[in-house]
C-alpha positions in Angstrom: 122.6 131.6 94.4 119.8 134.2 94.9 118.4 133.5 91.5 118.2 129.8 92.1 116.1 130.4 95.2 113.7 132.5 93.3 112.8 129.8 90.8 109.2 128.9 90.6 108.3 125.6 92.1 107.9 122.7 89.8 104.4 122.1 88.5 102.6 118.8 89.1 103.4 116.1 86.6 99.9 116.1 85.1 99.9 119.9 84.6 103.2 119.8 82.8 102.0 117.1 80.4 98.8 119.0 79.6 100.8 122.2 78.9 103.1 120.4 76.5 100.2 119.1 74.5 102.0 116.1 72.9 101.2 112.9 74.9 103.7 110.1 74.5 103.0 106.5 73.4 102.4 105.1 76.9 100.0 107.9 77.7 98.0 107.2 74.5 97.9 103.5 75.4 96.6 104.4 78.9 94.0 106.7 77.5 92.8 104.1 75.0 92.6 101.4 77.8 90.7 103.7 80.1 88.3 104.6 77.3 87.7 101.0 76.4 87.0 100.1 80.1 84.6 103.1 80.4 82.8 102.0 77.2 82.4 98.5 78.6 81.1 99.7 81.9 78.6 102.0 80.1 77.4 99.2 77.9 76.9 97.0 81.0 75.0 99.7 82.8 72.8 100.4 79.8 72.0 96.7 79.5 71.2 96.4 83.2 69.0 99.5 83.1 67.1 98.2 80.1 66.5 94.8 81.8 65.5 96.5 85.0 62.5 98.1 83.3 61.3 94.9 81.8 59.1 92.4 83.7 59.4 88.7 82.9 56.3 87.2 81.3 56.0 84.6 84.1 56.2 87.1 86.8 53.2 89.1 85.5 51.1 86.0 84.9 51.8 84.6 88.4 50.5 87.8 90.1 47.3 87.9 88.0 46.3 84.3 88.8 45.9 84.8 92.6 
């Protein structure tokens, strides 16, 4: 019984999976889904940023006619 008490505590689930190095099918699906979501968000942010720097043609004309 003394040996059982001296066992190391279980590692967190995430750490154990990283140590093993072979993700299962569900993990691969989750990774793929997260990656697709991240890419969609990145594309959206890039589009918003590129539009933010542009000024509409009408806006520039209205200010110059004062």
